[in-house]
mmCIF file of the protein (N, C-alpha, C, O) and its ligand, coordinates in Angstrom:
data_MODEL
# 
_entry.id   MODEL 
# 
loop_
_entity.id 
_entity.type 
_entity.pdbx_number_of_molecules 
1 polymer     1 
2 non-polymer 1 
# 
_entity_poly.entity_id                      1 
_entity_poly.type                           'polypeptide(L)' 
_entity_poly.nstd_linkage                   no 
_entity_poly.nstd_monomer                   no 
_entity_poly.pdbx_seq_one_letter_code       
;(UNK)(UNK)(UNK)(UNK)(UNK)(UNK)(UNK)(UNK)(UNK)(UNK)(UNK)(UNK)(UNK)(UNK)(UNK)(UNK)
(UNK)(UNK)(UNK)(UNK)(UNK)(UNK)(UNK)(UNK)(UNK)(UNK)(UNK)(UNK)(UNK)(UNK)(UNK)(UNK)
(UNK)(UNK)(UNK)(UNK)(UNK)(UNK)(UNK)(UNK)(UNK)(UNK)(UNK)(UNK)(UNK)(UNK)(UNK)(UNK)
(UNK)(UNK)(UNK)(UNK)(UNK)
;
_entity_poly.pdbx_seq_one_letter_code_can   XXXXXXXXXXXXXXXXXXXXXXXXXXXXXXXXXXXXXXXXXXXXXXXXXXXXX 
_entity_poly.pdbx_strand_id                 A 
# 
loop_
_entity_poly_seq.entity_id 
_entity_poly_seq.num 
_entity_poly_seq.mon_id 
_entity_poly_seq.hetero 
1 1  UNK n 
1 2  UNK n 
1 3  UNK n 
1 4  UNK n 
1 5  UNK n 
1 6  UNK n 
1 7  UNK n 
1 8  UNK n 
1 9  UNK n 
1 10 UNK n 
1 11 UNK n 
1 12 UNK n 
1 13 UNK n 
1 14 UNK n 
1 15 UNK n 
1 16 UNK n 
1 17 UNK n 
1 18 UNK n 
1 19 UNK n 
1 20 UNK n 
1 21 UNK n 
1 22 UNK n 
1 23 UNK n 
1 24 UNK n 
1 25 UNK n 
1 26 UNK n 
1 27 UNK n 
1 28 UNK n 
1 29 UNK n 
1 30 UNK n 
1 31 UNK n 
1 32 UNK n 
1 33 UNK n 
1 34 UNK n 
1 35 UNK n 
1 36 UNK n 
1 37 UNK n 
1 38 UNK n 
1 39 UNK n 
1 40 UNK n 
1 41 UNK n 
1 42 UNK n 
1 43 UNK n 
1 44 UNK n 
1 45 UNK n 
1 46 UNK n 
1 47 UNK n 
1 48 UNK n 
1 49 UNK n 
1 50 UNK n 
1 51 UNK n 
1 52 UNK n 
1 53 UNK n 
# 
loop_
_struct_asym.id 
_struct_asym.entity_id 
A 1 
B 2 
# 
loop_
_chem_comp.id 
_chem_comp.type 
_chem_comp.mon_nstd_flag 
UNK 'L-peptide linking' . 
ZN  non-polymer         . 
# 
_pdbx_entity_nonpoly.entity_id   2 
_pdbx_entity_nonpoly.name        ? 
_pdbx_entity_nonpoly.comp_id     ZN 
# 
_pdbx_nonpoly_scheme.asym_id         B 
_pdbx_nonpoly_scheme.entity_id       2 
_pdbx_nonpoly_scheme.mon_id          ZN 
_pdbx_nonpoly_scheme.ndb_seq_num     1 
_pdbx_nonpoly_scheme.pdb_seq_num     101 
_pdbx_nonpoly_scheme.auth_seq_num    101 
_pdbx_nonpoly_scheme.pdb_mon_id      ZN 
_pdbx_nonpoly_scheme.auth_mon_id     ZN 
_pdbx_nonpoly_scheme.pdb_strand_id   A 
_pdbx_nonpoly_scheme.pdb_ins_code    . 
# 
loop_
_atom_site.group_PDB 
_atom_site.id 
_atom_site.type_symbol 
_atom_site.label_atom_id 
_atom_site.label_alt_id 
_atom_site.label_comp_id 
_atom_site.label_asym_id 
_atom_site.label_entity_id 
_atom_site.label_seq_id 
_atom_site.pdbx_PDB_ins_code 
_atom_site.Cartn_x 
_atom_site.Cartn_y 
_atom_site.Cartn_z 
_atom_site.occupancy 
_atom_site.B_iso_or_equiv 
_atom_site.pdbx_formal_charge 
_atom_site.auth_seq_id 
_atom_site.auth_comp_id 
_atom_site.auth_asym_id 
_atom_site.auth_atom_id 
_atom_site.pdbx_PDB_model_num 
ATOM   1   N  N  . UNK A 1 1  ? 8.529  16.307 -62.638 1.00 0.00 ? 1   UNK A N  1 
ATOM   2   C  CA . UNK A 1 1  ? 8.804  17.670 -62.190 1.00 0.00 ? 1   UNK A CA 1 
ATOM   3   C  C  . UNK A 1 1  ? 10.170 17.721 -61.519 1.00 0.00 ? 1   UNK A C  1 
ATOM   4   O  O  . UNK A 1 1  ? 10.745 16.699 -61.146 1.00 0.00 ? 1   UNK A O  1 
ATOM   5   N  N  . UNK A 1 2  ? 10.664 18.942 -61.378 1.00 0.00 ? 2   UNK A N  1 
ATOM   6   C  CA . UNK A 1 2  ? 12.016 19.100 -60.849 1.00 0.00 ? 2   UNK A CA 1 
ATOM   7   C  C  . UNK A 1 2  ? 11.945 19.689 -59.445 1.00 0.00 ? 2   UNK A C  1 
ATOM   8   O  O  . UNK A 1 2  ? 11.171 20.609 -59.179 1.00 0.00 ? 2   UNK A O  1 
ATOM   9   N  N  . UNK A 1 3  ? 12.749 19.152 -58.574 1.00 0.00 ? 3   UNK A N  1 
ATOM   10  C  CA . UNK A 1 3  ? 12.789 19.651 -57.208 1.00 0.00 ? 3   UNK A CA 1 
ATOM   11  C  C  . UNK A 1 3  ? 13.416 21.040 -57.187 1.00 0.00 ? 3   UNK A C  1 
ATOM   12  O  O  . UNK A 1 3  ? 14.442 21.279 -57.823 1.00 0.00 ? 3   UNK A O  1 
ATOM   13  N  N  . UNK A 1 4  ? 12.796 21.940 -56.457 1.00 0.00 ? 4   UNK A N  1 
ATOM   14  C  CA . UNK A 1 4  ? 13.322 23.304 -56.379 1.00 0.00 ? 4   UNK A CA 1 
ATOM   15  C  C  . UNK A 1 4  ? 14.474 23.412 -55.390 1.00 0.00 ? 4   UNK A C  1 
ATOM   16  O  O  . UNK A 1 4  ? 15.110 24.460 -55.283 1.00 0.00 ? 4   UNK A O  1 
ATOM   17  N  N  . UNK A 1 5  ? 14.732 22.363 -54.693 1.00 0.00 ? 5   UNK A N  1 
ATOM   18  C  CA . UNK A 1 5  ? 15.808 22.408 -53.707 1.00 0.00 ? 5   UNK A CA 1 
ATOM   19  C  C  . UNK A 1 5  ? 17.086 21.797 -54.247 1.00 0.00 ? 5   UNK A C  1 
ATOM   20  O  O  . UNK A 1 5  ? 18.167 22.369 -54.103 1.00 0.00 ? 5   UNK A O  1 
ATOM   21  N  N  . UNK A 1 6  ? 16.960 20.637 -54.867 1.00 0.00 ? 6   UNK A N  1 
ATOM   22  C  CA . UNK A 1 6  ? 18.170 19.957 -55.320 1.00 0.00 ? 6   UNK A CA 1 
ATOM   23  C  C  . UNK A 1 6  ? 18.239 19.872 -56.838 1.00 0.00 ? 6   UNK A C  1 
ATOM   24  O  O  . UNK A 1 6  ? 19.192 19.320 -57.386 1.00 0.00 ? 6   UNK A O  1 
ATOM   25  N  N  . UNK A 1 7  ? 17.228 20.420 -57.523 1.00 0.00 ? 7   UNK A N  1 
ATOM   26  C  CA . UNK A 1 7  ? 17.227 20.464 -58.987 1.00 0.00 ? 7   UNK A CA 1 
ATOM   27  C  C  . UNK A 1 7  ? 17.290 19.075 -59.603 1.00 0.00 ? 7   UNK A C  1 
ATOM   28  O  O  . UNK A 1 7  ? 17.836 18.893 -60.691 1.00 0.00 ? 7   UNK A O  1 
ATOM   29  N  N  . UNK A 1 8  ? 16.737 18.112 -58.913 1.00 0.00 ? 8   UNK A N  1 
ATOM   30  C  CA . UNK A 1 8  ? 16.697 16.766 -59.465 1.00 0.00 ? 8   UNK A CA 1 
ATOM   31  C  C  . UNK A 1 8  ? 15.246 16.381 -59.723 1.00 0.00 ? 8   UNK A C  1 
ATOM   32  O  O  . UNK A 1 8  ? 14.338 16.860 -59.044 1.00 0.00 ? 8   UNK A O  1 
ATOM   33  N  N  . UNK A 1 9  ? 15.037 15.522 -60.700 1.00 0.00 ? 9   UNK A N  1 
ATOM   34  C  CA . UNK A 1 9  ? 13.664 15.106 -60.990 1.00 0.00 ? 9   UNK A CA 1 
ATOM   35  C  C  . UNK A 1 9  ? 13.058 14.336 -59.834 1.00 0.00 ? 9   UNK A C  1 
ATOM   36  O  O  . UNK A 1 9  ? 13.728 13.543 -59.171 1.00 0.00 ? 9   UNK A O  1 
ATOM   37  N  N  . UNK A 1 10 ? 11.799 14.580 -59.610 1.00 0.00 ? 10  UNK A N  1 
ATOM   38  C  CA . UNK A 1 10 ? 11.094 13.914 -58.524 1.00 0.00 ? 10  UNK A CA 1 
ATOM   39  C  C  . UNK A 1 10 ? 10.141 12.888 -59.118 1.00 0.00 ? 10  UNK A C  1 
ATOM   40  O  O  . UNK A 1 10 ? 9.310  13.221 -59.963 1.00 0.00 ? 10  UNK A O  1 
ATOM   41  N  N  . UNK A 1 11 ? 10.262 11.639 -58.676 1.00 0.00 ? 11  UNK A N  1 
ATOM   42  C  CA . UNK A 1 11 ? 9.328  10.609 -59.155 1.00 0.00 ? 11  UNK A CA 1 
ATOM   43  C  C  . UNK A 1 11 ? 7.901  10.968 -58.771 1.00 0.00 ? 11  UNK A C  1 
ATOM   44  O  O  . UNK A 1 11 ? 7.648  11.601 -57.746 1.00 0.00 ? 11  UNK A O  1 
ATOM   45  N  N  . UNK A 1 12 ? 7.002  10.555 -59.603 1.00 0.00 ? 12  UNK A N  1 
ATOM   46  C  CA . UNK A 1 12 ? 5.605  10.852 -59.324 1.00 0.00 ? 12  UNK A CA 1 
ATOM   47  C  C  . UNK A 1 12 ? 5.185  10.214 -58.004 1.00 0.00 ? 12  UNK A C  1 
ATOM   48  O  O  . UNK A 1 12 ? 5.445  9.035  -57.764 1.00 0.00 ? 12  UNK A O  1 
ATOM   49  N  N  . UNK A 1 13 ? 4.539  10.996 -57.160 1.00 0.00 ? 13  UNK A N  1 
ATOM   50  C  CA . UNK A 1 13 ? 4.126  10.500 -55.858 1.00 0.00 ? 13  UNK A CA 1 
ATOM   51  C  C  . UNK A 1 13 ? 5.123  10.845 -54.764 1.00 0.00 ? 13  UNK A C  1 
ATOM   52  O  O  . UNK A 1 13 ? 4.821  10.720 -53.577 1.00 0.00 ? 13  UNK A O  1 
ATOM   53  N  N  . UNK A 1 14 ? 6.320  11.282 -55.168 1.00 0.00 ? 14  UNK A N  1 
ATOM   54  C  CA . UNK A 1 14 ? 7.339  11.619 -54.176 1.00 0.00 ? 14  UNK A CA 1 
ATOM   55  C  C  . UNK A 1 14 ? 7.446  13.122 -53.984 1.00 0.00 ? 14  UNK A C  1 
ATOM   56  O  O  . UNK A 1 14 ? 8.227  13.593 -53.157 1.00 0.00 ? 14  UNK A O  1 
ATOM   57  N  N  . UNK A 1 15 ? 6.677  13.862 -54.731 1.00 0.00 ? 15  UNK A N  1 
ATOM   58  C  CA . UNK A 1 15 ? 6.798  15.309 -54.687 1.00 0.00 ? 15  UNK A CA 1 
ATOM   59  C  C  . UNK A 1 15 ? 5.878  15.896 -53.633 1.00 0.00 ? 15  UNK A C  1 
ATOM   60  O  O  . UNK A 1 15 ? 4.804  15.370 -53.343 1.00 0.00 ? 15  UNK A O  1 
ATOM   61  N  N  . UNK A 1 16 ? 6.337  16.999 -53.073 1.00 0.00 ? 16  UNK A N  1 
ATOM   62  C  CA . UNK A 1 16 ? 5.529  17.703 -52.091 1.00 0.00 ? 16  UNK A CA 1 
ATOM   63  C  C  . UNK A 1 16 ? 5.476  19.171 -52.481 1.00 0.00 ? 16  UNK A C  1 
ATOM   64  O  O  . UNK A 1 16 ? 6.510  19.816 -52.656 1.00 0.00 ? 16  UNK A O  1 
ATOM   65  N  N  . UNK A 1 17 ? 4.270  19.689 -52.614 1.00 0.00 ? 17  UNK A N  1 
ATOM   66  C  CA . UNK A 1 17 ? 4.109  21.089 -52.971 1.00 0.00 ? 17  UNK A CA 1 
ATOM   67  C  C  . UNK A 1 17 ? 4.071  21.923 -51.695 1.00 0.00 ? 17  UNK A C  1 
ATOM   68  O  O  . UNK A 1 17 ? 3.231  21.728 -50.817 1.00 0.00 ? 17  UNK A O  1 
ATOM   69  N  N  . UNK A 1 18 ? 4.998  22.843 -51.632 1.00 0.00 ? 18  UNK A N  1 
ATOM   70  C  CA . UNK A 1 18 ? 5.100  23.668 -50.431 1.00 0.00 ? 18  UNK A CA 1 
ATOM   71  C  C  . UNK A 1 18 ? 4.834  25.120 -50.812 1.00 0.00 ? 18  UNK A C  1 
ATOM   72  O  O  . UNK A 1 18 ? 5.560  25.690 -51.627 1.00 0.00 ? 18  UNK A O  1 
ATOM   73  N  N  . UNK A 1 19 ? 3.816  25.713 -50.240 1.00 0.00 ? 19  UNK A N  1 
ATOM   74  C  CA . UNK A 1 19 ? 3.518  27.108 -50.538 1.00 0.00 ? 19  UNK A CA 1 
ATOM   75  C  C  . UNK A 1 19 ? 4.540  28.022 -49.904 1.00 0.00 ? 19  UNK A C  1 
ATOM   76  O  O  . UNK A 1 19 ? 4.931  27.838 -48.751 1.00 0.00 ? 19  UNK A O  1 
ATOM   77  N  N  . UNK A 1 20 ? 4.968  29.007 -50.667 1.00 0.00 ? 20  UNK A N  1 
ATOM   78  C  CA . UNK A 1 20 ? 5.943  29.968 -50.166 1.00 0.00 ? 20  UNK A CA 1 
ATOM   79  C  C  . UNK A 1 20 ? 5.342  31.358 -50.291 1.00 0.00 ? 20  UNK A C  1 
ATOM   80  O  O  . UNK A 1 20 ? 4.919  31.776 -51.369 1.00 0.00 ? 20  UNK A O  1 
ATOM   81  N  N  . UNK A 1 21 ? 5.314  32.048 -49.196 1.00 0.00 ? 21  UNK A N  1 
ATOM   82  C  CA . UNK A 1 21 ? 4.721  33.383 -49.201 1.00 0.00 ? 21  UNK A CA 1 
ATOM   83  C  C  . UNK A 1 21 ? 5.838  34.412 -49.150 1.00 0.00 ? 21  UNK A C  1 
ATOM   84  O  O  . UNK A 1 21 ? 6.594  34.500 -48.182 1.00 0.00 ? 21  UNK A O  1 
ATOM   85  N  N  . UNK A 1 22 ? 5.913  35.163 -50.191 1.00 0.00 ? 22  UNK A N  1 
ATOM   86  C  CA . UNK A 1 22 ? 6.949  36.184 -50.254 1.00 0.00 ? 22  UNK A CA 1 
ATOM   87  C  C  . UNK A 1 22 ? 6.385  37.516 -49.779 1.00 0.00 ? 22  UNK A C  1 
ATOM   88  O  O  . UNK A 1 22 ? 5.180  37.660 -49.575 1.00 0.00 ? 22  UNK A O  1 
ATOM   89  N  N  . UNK A 1 23 ? 7.266  38.473 -49.609 1.00 0.00 ? 23  UNK A N  1 
ATOM   90  C  CA . UNK A 1 23 ? 6.832  39.757 -49.104 1.00 0.00 ? 23  UNK A CA 1 
ATOM   91  C  C  . UNK A 1 23 ? 5.990  40.525 -50.104 1.00 0.00 ? 23  UNK A C  1 
ATOM   92  O  O  . UNK A 1 23 ? 5.289  41.467 -49.736 1.00 0.00 ? 23  UNK A O  1 
ATOM   93  N  N  . UNK A 1 24 ? 6.056  40.133 -51.356 1.00 0.00 ? 24  UNK A N  1 
ATOM   94  C  CA . UNK A 1 24 ? 5.317  40.867 -52.383 1.00 0.00 ? 24  UNK A CA 1 
ATOM   95  C  C  . UNK A 1 24 ? 3.828  40.546 -52.322 1.00 0.00 ? 24  UNK A C  1 
ATOM   96  O  O  . UNK A 1 24 ? 3.011  41.227 -52.941 1.00 0.00 ? 24  UNK A O  1 
ATOM   97  N  N  . UNK A 1 25 ? 3.490  39.522 -51.585 1.00 0.00 ? 25  UNK A N  1 
ATOM   98  C  CA . UNK A 1 25 ? 2.084  39.186 -51.431 1.00 0.00 ? 25  UNK A CA 1 
ATOM   99  C  C  . UNK A 1 25 ? 1.674  38.011 -52.282 1.00 0.00 ? 25  UNK A C  1 
ATOM   100 O  O  . UNK A 1 25 ? 0.867  37.181 -51.862 1.00 0.00 ? 25  UNK A O  1 
ATOM   101 N  N  . UNK A 1 26 ? 2.223  37.934 -53.472 1.00 0.00 ? 26  UNK A N  1 
ATOM   102 C  CA . UNK A 1 26 ? 1.864  36.827 -54.346 1.00 0.00 ? 26  UNK A CA 1 
ATOM   103 C  C  . UNK A 1 26 ? 2.513  35.544 -53.845 1.00 0.00 ? 26  UNK A C  1 
ATOM   104 O  O  . UNK A 1 26 ? 3.734  35.464 -53.707 1.00 0.00 ? 26  UNK A O  1 
ATOM   105 N  N  . UNK A 1 27 ? 1.701  34.566 -53.581 1.00 0.00 ? 27  UNK A N  1 
ATOM   106 C  CA . UNK A 1 27 ? 2.237  33.316 -53.077 1.00 0.00 ? 27  UNK A CA 1 
ATOM   107 C  C  . UNK A 1 27 ? 2.752  32.452 -54.214 1.00 0.00 ? 27  UNK A C  1 
ATOM   108 O  O  . UNK A 1 27 ? 2.201  32.445 -55.315 1.00 0.00 ? 27  UNK A O  1 
ATOM   109 N  N  . UNK A 1 28 ? 3.806  31.734 -53.927 1.00 0.00 ? 28  UNK A N  1 
ATOM   110 C  CA . UNK A 1 28 ? 4.359  30.821 -54.920 1.00 0.00 ? 28  UNK A CA 1 
ATOM   111 C  C  . UNK A 1 28 ? 4.389  29.423 -54.324 1.00 0.00 ? 28  UNK A C  1 
ATOM   112 O  O  . UNK A 1 28 ? 4.246  29.240 -53.115 1.00 0.00 ? 28  UNK A O  1 
ATOM   113 N  N  . UNK A 1 29 ? 4.572  28.477 -55.165 1.00 0.00 ? 29  UNK A N  1 
ATOM   114 C  CA . UNK A 1 29 ? 4.633  27.102 -54.692 1.00 0.00 ? 29  UNK A CA 1 
ATOM   115 C  C  . UNK A 1 29 ? 5.900  26.446 -55.204 1.00 0.00 ? 29  UNK A C  1 
ATOM   116 O  O  . UNK A 1 29 ? 6.198  26.485 -56.398 1.00 0.00 ? 29  UNK A O  1 
ATOM   117 N  N  . UNK A 1 30 ? 6.627  25.856 -54.308 1.00 0.00 ? 30  UNK A N  1 
ATOM   118 C  CA . UNK A 1 30 ? 7.815  25.123 -54.711 1.00 0.00 ? 30  UNK A CA 1 
ATOM   119 C  C  . UNK A 1 30 ? 7.544  23.633 -54.566 1.00 0.00 ? 30  UNK A C  1 
ATOM   120 O  O  . UNK A 1 30 ? 6.719  23.203 -53.760 1.00 0.00 ? 30  UNK A O  1 
ATOM   121 N  N  . UNK A 1 31 ? 8.247  22.880 -55.350 1.00 0.00 ? 31  UNK A N  1 
ATOM   122 C  CA . UNK A 1 31 ? 8.087  21.434 -55.314 1.00 0.00 ? 31  UNK A CA 1 
ATOM   123 C  C  . UNK A 1 31 ? 9.354  20.821 -54.736 1.00 0.00 ? 31  UNK A C  1 
ATOM   124 O  O  . UNK A 1 31 ? 10.451 21.031 -55.252 1.00 0.00 ? 31  UNK A O  1 
ATOM   125 N  N  . UNK A 1 32 ? 9.192  20.075 -53.679 1.00 0.00 ? 32  UNK A N  1 
ATOM   126 C  CA . UNK A 1 32 ? 10.345 19.472 -53.028 1.00 0.00 ? 32  UNK A CA 1 
ATOM   127 C  C  . UNK A 1 32 ? 10.124 17.971 -52.887 1.00 0.00 ? 32  UNK A C  1 
ATOM   128 O  O  . UNK A 1 32 ? 9.009  17.463 -53.004 1.00 0.00 ? 32  UNK A O  1 
ATOM   129 N  N  . UNK A 1 33 ? 11.233 17.288 -52.633 1.00 0.00 ? 33  UNK A N  1 
ATOM   130 C  CA . UNK A 1 33 ? 11.117 15.868 -52.343 1.00 0.00 ? 33  UNK A CA 1 
ATOM   131 C  C  . UNK A 1 33 ? 10.404 15.684 -51.000 1.00 0.00 ? 33  UNK A C  1 
ATOM   132 O  O  . UNK A 1 33 ? 10.738 16.333 -50.009 1.00 0.00 ? 33  UNK A O  1 
ATOM   133 N  N  . UNK A 1 34 ? 9.444  14.810 -50.992 1.00 0.00 ? 34  UNK A N  1 
ATOM   134 C  CA . UNK A 1 34 ? 8.671  14.615 -49.775 1.00 0.00 ? 34  UNK A CA 1 
ATOM   135 C  C  . UNK A 1 34 ? 9.546  14.092 -48.643 1.00 0.00 ? 34  UNK A C  1 
ATOM   136 O  O  . UNK A 1 34 ? 9.395  14.495 -47.490 1.00 0.00 ? 34  UNK A O  1 
ATOM   137 N  N  . UNK A 1 35 ? 10.447 13.205 -48.978 1.00 0.00 ? 35  UNK A N  1 
ATOM   138 C  CA . UNK A 1 35 ? 11.287 12.590 -47.960 1.00 0.00 ? 35  UNK A CA 1 
ATOM   139 C  C  . UNK A 1 35 ? 12.492 13.450 -47.609 1.00 0.00 ? 35  UNK A C  1 
ATOM   140 O  O  . UNK A 1 35 ? 13.321 13.076 -46.780 1.00 0.00 ? 35  UNK A O  1 
ATOM   141 N  N  . UNK A 1 36 ? 12.572 14.596 -48.249 1.00 0.00 ? 36  UNK A N  1 
ATOM   142 C  CA . UNK A 1 36 ? 13.690 15.478 -47.965 1.00 0.00 ? 36  UNK A CA 1 
ATOM   143 C  C  . UNK A 1 36 ? 14.871 15.196 -48.864 1.00 0.00 ? 36  UNK A C  1 
ATOM   144 O  O  . UNK A 1 36 ? 15.040 14.089 -49.374 1.00 0.00 ? 36  UNK A O  1 
ATOM   145 N  N  . UNK A 1 37 ? 15.680 16.213 -49.048 1.00 0.00 ? 37  UNK A N  1 
ATOM   146 C  CA . UNK A 1 37 ? 16.861 16.066 -49.881 1.00 0.00 ? 37  UNK A CA 1 
ATOM   147 C  C  . UNK A 1 37 ? 17.838 17.168 -49.505 1.00 0.00 ? 37  UNK A C  1 
ATOM   148 O  O  . UNK A 1 37 ? 17.499 18.114 -48.795 1.00 0.00 ? 37  UNK A O  1 
ATOM   149 N  N  . UNK A 1 38 ? 19.029 17.021 -49.990 1.00 0.00 ? 38  UNK A N  1 
ATOM   150 C  CA . UNK A 1 38 ? 20.060 18.001 -49.649 1.00 0.00 ? 38  UNK A CA 1 
ATOM   151 C  C  . UNK A 1 38 ? 20.228 18.991 -50.796 1.00 0.00 ? 38  UNK A C  1 
ATOM   152 O  O  . UNK A 1 38 ? 20.068 18.654 -51.970 1.00 0.00 ? 38  UNK A O  1 
ATOM   153 N  N  . UNK A 1 39 ? 20.550 20.198 -50.422 1.00 0.00 ? 39  UNK A N  1 
ATOM   154 C  CA . UNK A 1 39 ? 20.706 21.232 -51.436 1.00 0.00 ? 39  UNK A CA 1 
ATOM   155 C  C  . UNK A 1 39 ? 21.953 20.971 -52.267 1.00 0.00 ? 39  UNK A C  1 
ATOM   156 O  O  . UNK A 1 39 ? 21.925 21.047 -53.496 1.00 0.00 ? 39  UNK A O  1 
ATOM   157 N  N  . UNK A 1 40 ? 23.034 20.666 -51.586 1.00 0.00 ? 40  UNK A N  1 
ATOM   158 C  CA . UNK A 1 40 ? 24.285 20.451 -52.294 1.00 0.00 ? 40  UNK A CA 1 
ATOM   159 C  C  . UNK A 1 40 ? 24.798 19.047 -51.998 1.00 0.00 ? 40  UNK A C  1 
ATOM   160 O  O  . UNK A 1 40 ? 25.548 18.838 -51.044 1.00 0.00 ? 40  UNK A O  1 
ATOM   161 N  N  . UNK A 1 41 ? 24.397 18.111 -52.804 1.00 0.00 ? 41  UNK A N  1 
ATOM   162 C  CA . UNK A 1 41 ? 24.872 16.743 -52.577 1.00 0.00 ? 41  UNK A CA 1 
ATOM   163 C  C  . UNK A 1 41 ? 26.356 16.644 -52.879 1.00 0.00 ? 41  UNK A C  1 
ATOM   164 O  O  . UNK A 1 41 ? 26.782 16.867 -54.013 1.00 0.00 ? 41  UNK A O  1 
ATOM   165 N  N  . UNK A 1 42 ? 27.142 16.310 -51.868 1.00 0.00 ? 42  UNK A N  1 
ATOM   166 C  CA . UNK A 1 42 ? 28.585 16.228 -52.069 1.00 0.00 ? 42  UNK A CA 1 
ATOM   167 C  C  . UNK A 1 42 ? 28.977 14.880 -52.646 1.00 0.00 ? 42  UNK A C  1 
ATOM   168 O  O  . UNK A 1 42 ? 30.055 14.724 -53.219 1.00 0.00 ? 42  UNK A O  1 
ATOM   169 N  N  . UNK A 1 43 ? 28.103 13.924 -52.490 1.00 0.00 ? 43  UNK A N  1 
ATOM   170 C  CA . UNK A 1 43 ? 28.366 12.611 -53.061 1.00 0.00 ? 43  UNK A CA 1 
ATOM   171 C  C  . UNK A 1 43 ? 27.039 11.966 -53.424 1.00 0.00 ? 43  UNK A C  1 
ATOM   172 O  O  . UNK A 1 43 ? 26.027 12.180 -52.756 1.00 0.00 ? 43  UNK A O  1 
ATOM   173 N  N  . UNK A 1 44 ? 27.053 11.190 -54.468 1.00 0.00 ? 44  UNK A N  1 
ATOM   174 C  CA . UNK A 1 44 ? 25.797 10.574 -54.916 1.00 0.00 ? 44  UNK A CA 1 
ATOM   175 C  C  . UNK A 1 44 ? 25.237 9.613  -53.884 1.00 0.00 ? 44  UNK A C  1 
ATOM   176 O  O  . UNK A 1 44 ? 25.887 8.646  -53.488 1.00 0.00 ? 44  UNK A O  1 
ATOM   177 N  N  . UNK A 1 45 ? 24.049 9.893  -53.470 1.00 0.00 ? 45  UNK A N  1 
ATOM   178 C  CA . UNK A 1 45 ? 23.368 9.019  -52.522 1.00 0.00 ? 45  UNK A CA 1 
ATOM   179 C  C  . UNK A 1 45 ? 22.184 8.364  -53.207 1.00 0.00 ? 45  UNK A C  1 
ATOM   180 O  O  . UNK A 1 45 ? 21.317 9.057  -53.740 1.00 0.00 ? 45  UNK A O  1 
ATOM   181 N  N  . UNK A 1 46 ? 22.135 7.063  -53.203 1.00 0.00 ? 46  UNK A N  1 
ATOM   182 C  CA . UNK A 1 46 ? 21.007 6.372  -53.840 1.00 0.00 ? 46  UNK A CA 1 
ATOM   183 C  C  . UNK A 1 46 ? 19.693 6.795  -53.197 1.00 0.00 ? 46  UNK A C  1 
ATOM   184 O  O  . UNK A 1 46 ? 19.484 6.655  -51.992 1.00 0.00 ? 46  UNK A O  1 
ATOM   185 N  N  . UNK A 1 47 ? 18.826 7.313  -54.042 1.00 0.00 ? 47  UNK A N  1 
ATOM   186 C  CA . UNK A 1 47 ? 17.551 7.767  -53.511 1.00 0.00 ? 47  UNK A CA 1 
ATOM   187 C  C  . UNK A 1 47 ? 16.616 6.575  -53.373 1.00 0.00 ? 47  UNK A C  1 
ATOM   188 O  O  . UNK A 1 47 ? 16.535 5.738  -54.272 1.00 0.00 ? 47  UNK A O  1 
ATOM   189 N  N  . UNK A 1 48 ? 15.914 6.497  -52.256 1.00 0.00 ? 48  UNK A N  1 
ATOM   190 C  CA . UNK A 1 48 ? 15.012 5.357  -52.047 1.00 0.00 ? 48  UNK A CA 1 
ATOM   191 C  C  . UNK A 1 48 ? 13.845 5.402  -53.032 1.00 0.00 ? 48  UNK A C  1 
ATOM   192 O  O  . UNK A 1 48 ? 12.943 6.233  -52.927 1.00 0.00 ? 48  UNK A O  1 
ATOM   193 N  N  . UNK A 1 49 ? 13.893 4.495  -53.975 1.00 0.00 ? 49  UNK A N  1 
ATOM   194 C  CA . UNK A 1 49 ? 12.836 4.471  -54.991 1.00 0.00 ? 49  UNK A CA 1 
ATOM   195 C  C  . UNK A 1 49 ? 12.029 3.189  -54.899 1.00 0.00 ? 49  UNK A C  1 
ATOM   196 O  O  . UNK A 1 49 ? 11.194 2.906  -55.758 1.00 0.00 ? 49  UNK A O  1 
ATOM   197 N  N  . UNK A 1 50 ? 12.279 2.433  -53.873 1.00 0.00 ? 50  UNK A N  1 
ATOM   198 C  CA . UNK A 1 50 ? 11.601 1.143  -53.765 1.00 0.00 ? 50  UNK A CA 1 
ATOM   199 C  C  . UNK A 1 50 ? 10.154 1.275  -53.336 1.00 0.00 ? 50  UNK A C  1 
ATOM   200 O  O  . UNK A 1 50 ? 9.384  0.316  -53.395 1.00 0.00 ? 50  UNK A O  1 
ATOM   201 N  N  . UNK A 1 51 ? 9.789  2.481  -52.901 1.00 0.00 ? 51  UNK A N  1 
ATOM   202 C  CA . UNK A 1 51 ? 8.429  2.661  -52.420 1.00 0.00 ? 51  UNK A CA 1 
ATOM   203 C  C  . UNK A 1 51 ? 7.476  2.859  -53.588 1.00 0.00 ? 51  UNK A C  1 
ATOM   204 O  O  . UNK A 1 51 ? 7.820  3.537  -54.556 1.00 0.00 ? 51  UNK A O  1 
ATOM   205 N  N  . UNK A 1 52 ? 6.318  2.296  -53.514 1.00 0.00 ? 52  UNK A N  1 
ATOM   206 C  CA . UNK A 1 52 ? 5.330  2.448  -54.579 1.00 0.00 ? 52  UNK A CA 1 
ATOM   207 C  C  . UNK A 1 52 ? 5.761  1.703  -55.828 1.00 0.00 ? 52  UNK A C  1 
ATOM   208 O  O  . UNK A 1 52 ? 6.401  0.655  -55.751 1.00 0.00 ? 52  UNK A O  1 
ATOM   209 N  N  . UNK A 1 53 ? 5.406  2.252  -56.974 1.00 0.00 ? 53  UNK A N  1 
ATOM   210 C  CA . UNK A 1 53 ? 5.799  1.636  -58.235 1.00 0.00 ? 53  UNK A CA 1 
ATOM   211 C  C  . UNK A 1 53 ? 6.826  2.480  -58.930 1.00 0.00 ? 53  UNK A C  1 
ATOM   212 O  O  . UNK A 1 53 ? 7.284  2.124  -60.016 1.00 0.00 ? 53  UNK A O  1 
HETATM 213 ZN ZN . ZN  B 2 .  ? 14.959 17.417 -53.905 1.00 0.00 2 101 ZN  A ZN 1 
# 
């Protein structure tokens, strides 16, 4: 799946589903990196992938 914040693929197990409630009433869910990520990466930062498999 793709992170809704940084538009990068999220490894399985690293994703976090965050419910977003808009004013229209219909709730949506965004998928973000669990460990956090930056919206606009100015330089490539190696993402910690050593956890899990
Ligand atoms: Zn992300």
